[in-house]
C-alpha positions in Angstrom: 0.0 0.0 0.0 1.4 3.4 -1.1 1.3 6.0 1.6 0.2 9.4 0.2 0.0 12.9 1.6 -1.7 16.0 0.2 -0.2 19.4 0.9 -3.0 21.9 0.6 -6.0 19.6 0.7 -8.8 22.1 1.5 -9.3 23.5 -2.0 -11.2 22.1 -4.9 -8.3 20.2 -6.2 -7.6 18.8 -2.7 -11.1 17.5 -2.2 -11.1 16.1 -5.7 -7.9 14.2 -5.0 -9.6 12.8 -1.8 -12.7 11.9 -3.7 -10.9 9.9 -6.4 -8.2 8.4 -4.1 -10.9 6.9 -2.0 -11.5 4.6 -5.0 -7.8 3.6 -5.3 -7.1 0.2 -3.9 -3.3 0.7 -3.8 -3.2 4.0 -2.0 -3.7 5.1 1.6 -4.0 8.8 2.3 -2.1 9.3 5.6 -1.9 13.1 5.8 -3.7 16.2 4.6 -2.7 19.7 5.4 -4.6 23.0 5.8 -3.8 26.0 8.0 -7.5 27.0 8.0 -8.9 23.7 9.1 -6.0 22.4 11.2 -7.3 19.9 13.8 -10.7 19.4 12.0 -11.7 16.1 10.5 -11.9 15.7 6.7 -15.5 14.6 6.9 -16.4 17.6 9.0 -15.0 20.0 6.4 -16.2 18.0 3.5 -19.3 16.0 4.4 -19.4 14.6 0.9 -16.4 12.4 1.9 -18.3 10.3 4.3 -16.3 7.1 3.6 -14.4 4.7 5.8 -11.2 5.7 4.1 -11.3 9.1 5.8 -13.2 8.3 9.0 -10.1 9.1 11.2 -8.3 11.5 8.9 -7.8 15.1 10.2 -6.2 18.2 8.7 -2.8 19.1 10.1 -0.5 22.1 9.8 1.9 22.0 6.8 4.9 21.0 8.8 7.0 19.7 5.9 9.8 18.3 8.0 7.4 16.2 10.1 5.4 15.1 7.1 8.2 14.2 4.8 8.8 10.9 6.5 5.2 9.9 6.6 4.6 9.2 2.9 6.3 8.0 -0.2 4.3 10.3 -2.5 3.1 13.9 -2.1 0.6 15.9 -4.0 1.3 19.6 -3.6 -2.1 21.3 -4.3 -1.0 24.8 -3.3 -0.8 28.1 -5.3 2.2 29.0 -7.4 5.1 30.3 -5.4 4.0 28.2 -2.4 5.0 24.9 -4.0 8.6 25.9 -4.7 9.0 26.5 -1.0 8.2 22.9 0.0 9.0 20.7 -3.0 12.8 20.7 -2.6 12.5 19.5 1.0 10.2 16.7 0.1 12.5 15.5 -2.7 15.5 15.7 -0.4 13.6 13.4 2.0 13.3 10.8 -0.8 9.7 11.4 -1.6 8.2 11.6 -5.1 6.1 14.7 -5.8 3.2 15.6 -8.2 2.9 19.4 -8.1 -0.4 20.8 -9.2 0.8 24.4 -9.2 2.6 26.2 -12.1 6.0 26.3 -10.3 7.7 23.5 -12.2 5.9 23.5 -15.6 8.0 26.1 -17.4 11.6 25.0 -18.3 12.9 28.5 -18.9 13.3 30.4 -15.6 13.2 33.7 -17.4 9.8 32.9 -18.8 8.6 31.8 -15.4 9.9 35.0 -13.9 8.2 37.1 -16.6 4.8 35.5 -16.2 4.8 34.8 -12.4 7.6 36.0 -10.1 11.2 35.2 -9.3 11.7 31.4 -9.0 13.3 30.3 -5.7 14.7 26.9 -6.9 15.2 27.0 -10.7 17.7 24.1 -10.4 14.7 21.8 -10.3 13.1 23.0 -13.6 15.1 20.8 -15.9 14.5 17.8 -13.7 10.7 18.2 -13.5 8.7 16.3 -16.1 5.7 17.9 -17.7 2.9 15.5 -16.7 0.8 15.3 -19.8 0.3 11.6 -19.4 -0.6 10.5 -22.9 2.4 12.5 -24.3 5.1 12.1 -21.7 4.3 8.7 -20.2 7.8 7.2 -20.4 9.5 10.3 -18.8 6.9 10.4 -16.1 7.5 6.7 -15.2 11.1 7.5 -14.2 10.6 10.8 -12.6 10.5 11.9 -9.0 9.0 15.3 -9.7 6.1 15.8 -12.1 4.6 19.2 -13.0 0.9 18.5 -13.4 -0.4 20.5 -16.4 -2.8 23.4 -16.1 -6.4 22.8 -17.0 -6.6 25.1 -20.1 -3.3 23.7 -21.5 -4.5 20.1 -21.1 -7.7 21.0 -23.1 -5.6 22.6 -25.9 -2.5 20.4 -26.0 -4.2 17.0 -26.2 -5.9 17.8 -29.5 -3.1 19.9 -30.9 0.1 17.9 -30.3 -0.8 15.0 -32.6 -1.8 17.3 -35.4 1.3 19.4 -35.1 3.5 16.3 -34.9 1.9 15.0 -38.0 2.9 18.1 -40.0 -0.6 18.9 -41.3 -0.9 22.3 -39.6 0.6 25.5 -40.9 2.4 26.5 -37.7 3.4 29.8 -39.2 -0.2 30.9 -39.3 -2.0 32.1 -36.1 -3.3 29.3 -33.8 -6.4 30.5 -32.1 -7.4 28.9 -28.8 -10.8 29.9 -27.3 -11.6 28.4 -24.0 -14.6 28.5 -21.6 -14.3 27.4 -18.0 -16.6 26.8 -15.1 -16.1 28.9 -12.0 -14.4 26.2 -9.9 -11.3 26.9 -12.0 -10.8 30.1 -10.0 -10.4 28.1 -6.8 -12.4 27.7 -3.5 -11.3 31.0 -1.9 -14.1 33.6 -1.8 -13.6 36.3 -4.4 -16.0 39.0 -5.6 -15.4 38.3 -9.2 -16.5 34.7 -8.8 -19.4 35.2 -6.4 -22.8 34.0 -7.4 -24.3 37.4 -8.2 -21.3 38.4 -10.3 -21.2 35.1 -12.3 -24.8 34.0 -12.6 -26.4 34.8 -16.0 -23.2 36.3 -17.1 -20.4 35.4 -19.5 -17.1 37.1 -19.9 -13.6 36.9 -21.3 -10.7 37.6 -18.9 -6.9 37.9 -18.9 -7.2 38.5 -22.7 -3.7 38.3 -24.3 -2.0 37.8 -20.9 -3.2 34.6 -19.3 -0.4 32.7 -17.5 -1.2 29.4 -19.2 -0.1 30.9 -22.5 3.6 30.2 -22.2 2.9 26.7 -21.0 0.9 25.9 -24.1 3.5 27.5 -26.3 6.3 25.6 -24.6 4.7 22.2 -25.2 3.6 23.0 -28.8 7.1 24.2 -29.6 8.5 20.9 -28.4 6.1 19.0 -30.6 6.9 21.2 -33.6 10.7 21.4 -33.0 10.4 25.2 -33.5 9.0 28.1 -31.7 5.2 28.4 -31.7 3.1 31.3 -30.6 -0.6 31.1 -29.9 -3.5 33.5 -29.4 -5.3 32.3 -26.2 -8.4 33.7 -24.7 -10.2 32.2 -21.7 -13.8 32.9 -20.7 -15.7 32.4 -17.5 -19.1 30.8 -17.8 -21.8 30.3 -15.1 -21.3 26.6 -14.4 -19.4 24.9 -11.7 -17.0 22.7 -13.6 -15.8 21.9 -17.1 -13.8 23.4 -19.9 -14.8 23.6 -23.5 -12.0 24.6 -25.8 -12.4 25.5 -29.5 -9.2 25.7 -31.6 -8.8 27.2 -35.0 -5.8 26.2 -37.2 -4.9 26.4 -40.9 -3.8 23.2 -42.6 -0.7 23.1 -44.9 -3.0 21.9 -47.7 -6.6 21.1 -48.0 -7.7 18.2 -45.8 -11.0 16.6 -44.9 -12.6 16.2 -41.5 -12.3 12.5 -41.9 -8.5 12.7 -42.4 -8.0 14.9 -39.4 -10.0 12.6 -37.2 -8.0 9.6 -38.4 -4.8 11.3 -37.3 -6.2 11.9 -33.8 -7.8 8.4 -33.6 -4.6 6.7 -34.6 -2.7 8.6 -32.0 -5.2 8.0 -29.2 -6.7 4.6 -30.1 -5.1 2.9 -27.2 -5.8 5.6 -24.6 -8.7 5.1 -22.3 -8.9 8.8 -21.2 -8.9 10.4 -24.6 -11.9 9.8 -26.8 -12.1 11.0 -30.4 -15.6 11.4 -31.7 -16.9 10.3 -35.0 -17.4 12.7 -37.8 -20.5 14.9 -37.3 -20.2 14.8 -33.5 -18.8 17.4 -31.2 -18.1 17.2 -27.4 -20.0 18.9 -24.6 -19.3 19.3 -20.9 -21.9 16.7 -20.1 -19.8 14.1 -21.7 -16.9 14.5 -19.3 -18.3 16.0 -16.0 -16.7 14.2 -13.0 -14.5 12.0 -15.1 -10.8 11.9 -16.3 -11.8 12.0 -19.9 -10.8 14.4 -22.7 -13.3 14.2 -25.5 -12.3 15.7 -28.9 -14.3 16.5 -32.0 -13.3 18.0 -35.4 -14.9 19.9 -38.2 -13.1 21.2 -41.3 -14.6 24.4 -42.6 -13.9 24.0 -46.3 -15.1 27.5 -47.2 -12.3 29.1 -45.1 -9.9 26.1 -45.1 -9.8 26.0 -41.4 -9.6 23.0 -39.0 -11.9 23.6 -36.1 -11.2 21.4 -33.1 -13.4 21.2 -30.0 -12.3 19.5 -26.8 -14.1 19.0 -23.4 -12.6 18.2 -20.1 -13.5 18.4 -16.4 -11.2 21.1 -15.2 -11.0 19.6 -11.7 -10.3 16.0 -12.9 -8.4 15.7 -16.2 -7.5 19.3 -15.8 -6.1 18.9 -12.3 -6.6 16.1 -9.7 -7.5 13.2 -12.0 -4.5 13.8 -14.2 -2.4 14.1 -11.0 -3.5 10.6 -9.9 -2.9 9.3 -13.4 0.7 10.6 -13.0 1.0 8.9 -9.6 -0.1 5.6 -11.1 2.5 5.9 -13.9 5.3 6.9 -11.4 4.6 4.0 -9.1 3.8 1.3 -11.7 0.1 1.0 -10.9 -2.5 0.2 -13.5 -2.9 3.7 -14.9 -6.7 3.7 -14.5 -6.9 2.9 -10.8 -9.0 5.4 -8.9 -10.0 7.0 -12.2 -12.4 4.6 -14.0 -15.3 6.9 -13.2 -18.3 7.2 -15.5 -19.2 10.9 -16.2 -22.0 12.5 -14.3 -25.2 13.1 -16.2 -27.2 15.3 -16.1 
């Protein structure tokens, strides 16, 4: 039984980790941290987790020195800048870490400093493996530090990487990525901008031309293309709890049919349980993925404008965060990749 701890377990990604790990037969959650809820039981803070797995589990203070010897694997579900303060100590204690923040996703420290703030331990950036499971599985398996991808990048990279790698996309033309996310993507902390009255019956773009996930997307696409790629990325906030629907517009090198684009994606992902490519004529919706670790992809080629239009759907808290983190854990420790994650989507 693998002993696991969650640093920062009181947010949405933390409770989602707990929900899914309760289904994992090879894992025991031995510690969860929260300054706000220190001393309180997990089931008191999250009544939805009334399961025997957590009947005696309480939140503790994030004393990393004390916790580092309790578990072999750690999820750091804390904001950026907080993870880099604790991850080195966990690694030095011999633990393996899956970090859900942005602190170890970007390889170039100057890029991180530009989009976030000065990095405190840039020496770990080269070592960290970008945890997009279907793309980097072999590297993840031998890693002790995995940078779990962001939710928006996951929704864009899974459909784009196979197409860029195949050479059918004109990467010198603008790649447009238009994403809509549920409010849970903003986190559990109370904020005016994501309060009910501000969000209900509203729909808005935000961080236009400056969202921090942009360099993450560009980094991974550039690796796939073996040359620098820039994207135009615009996120939107929609009045729903969870889910991301991303629509991507790219130009092909030459005219191509919807069927041919779908074949490239289907050939790439035919053996993947968590990526589903829809048949021609079908496009994904949030209801296809809610609560699950799935990414569902659909394609339509607009022959009139010679544009490939790709639509993907994920649950931002599962495939976009905690589910993918558990998938990374499974790969790192040699478990069946689907343990704890074989969940049928919620409907309605």
